[in-house]
N, C-alpha and C positions, 0 to 999 in steps of 0.2 A: 522489597522491590517497590520503588516509587514511580508512579506514572504521573507525569506533569507536562504542562505546556513547555515547549522548547523555548530557550532564550537565545538571543543573537549569538552569544559565544559558543553555543552548541553546534552551530552550522558547520564549522570546520571539522567536527568529529563524526558527522553522519556518513560521509562517503566510505570511511573505513568499515563501518558497521554494514553498509550495503554490500561492499565487496566481500566481506566475510560471509554474509548470508547467501550470496550468489554462488559460493562454493558448492552448494547442493547440486547445482546444474552440472558439475563435472562428471557425475554418474548417470546423466540422462542422455541416451544416444541421440545424436543430432542436435542437441542443445548445449553441448559442452562449451561452445564459444561464449555463451552468456556469462560464464564464470570469469572470463577475462575481458568482457566488454566493459565499456565505460559506465560510470555511475552518474547519478544526478549531480550537476555542478553545485558547488557551494553557494553560488549566487541564487540558484533556484531554491535551495533550502532557506536562504536568508529572506527571499521574497515571501515565501509561504509562512515563515516564522513571524514576519511582520504582520501577516494577516491573522495570526493566532490560530492557525490550522495545522500545526505540527505538534505532536506529542512524543515524548521520549520516555524510555524506561531507564531508570537510574538505579544501579545496584547499591547495596549498603555501603560499598567502598567509595561510592560517589561516581564511579565510572558509568558512562552510558553504554547500554548493551542492546538497545532497540529503538526504533522510531516508526512513526507513521506520518507521512506527508499527505496532506489533503488540501483541497481548494474548493471554495464555493463557486459553483457553475450554475447560474440561474437560480433555481430553487432546490438544487441538490448539492450535496457534498461529494466531491469526487476524490477517491483515494488514488494518489499517484504512485505511492510506494509504501510498502510495509516491509520492514527488515529487522531481523533479530540476529545478532552475531552468532557464529557457529557454536561458541561455547555456552550459549544460553538458550539454545533452541529446545523445544519439547518440554518447556517449563510453564507454559500458559501465558508467556509474556505477550506474544502476538495477539492472543485473544483479549488480553487486558488493554492493549493499545487500541485495538479495533473498537472495543466497548467505549473507550474514552471518545473516540471520533464519532461513533454513532450517538452517544449521549449528547455530544455537542450539537449534532445535526438536529436532534429532537428538540433540545432546549432553544435552538435558534429558529425554530419554526420551519425548518427545511422539510421538503417532502420525502427525500430519500437519500441514501448513500449509494454511490455507484463506484464501480471499478472494472478493470479488465484484467484477465488472468488466463492461465492455461487451464483448459477444461479437463485435461486428463492426468495432471500431476496430483498426487495425494495431498500435498501441502498447498495446493492452489484451489481450484473450484470446489472439489469435495470438502476441503477444510472450511471454506467460506459458507458452503451450504449448511454446515453444522451451526453456523452463526445466524442462519436464517436467510442468507442471500439466495436469490433465484435468478435464472437467466433472464436478461433484459432484452426487450426489443431494441434493435439498433438499425432502423430503416435508413436507406441511403440519404445522406445529407444531414443526419442527426449528429449531435455532439459525440455520442458513443461510437457511431459508425466512423466518424472522422478520427477518433482516437485509435480504433482498430486498424484503420487504413494507414495511419502514421506508423503504428507498430509493425505492420507488414512491410512498409517501405524501409524500415530499419532492419528487416531480416527475420522478424518473428513469423513463424508459419501460421498464416491466417486460419487454416483449417483447425488448428489446435487452440486458437484464442477464443475467448468468450467474454461478453459484457455481463456483469451481474448487478443486481439492484436489491436493496433492502429498504422497504418503506420506513421512514424515520419513526413513525408511530410504533413499529414493531421492534425497534431497537431496544436491546436490554441494557 
């Protein structure tokens, strides 16, 4: 399994991976709709790829099977999406993708890596906690509070969402 920076031609392949990864939500009461909800647009992937903040997992066959989309926001790297297709989950690929993003943040001199996720799903906040992420302050008007508010406006249950932060210096 190769973890590498995404290339422009990869952008069109990422929505199918995200859609496959979202199938996990079909078994979560009240969140089943996420499995059929939209994915990040190809244009968003293209924009982030141009910033060199998207990493992909490429199988030996050459097929892509996972990605992490991130963006520099001030002095932090924000993770917008981490997805591993259903056929490649539980193999450590998500962790390898996150390590690539975290190593980039540290090498770039950024202060932290941030993201928002579900606090109660085993493959969300508890999984990120094993990587060293901790709950982040998200006071009203802050960037993370704005992200959480936008997610709630999209229909994600605010009481189940949490912002997480990992100091870049602690990234492995």
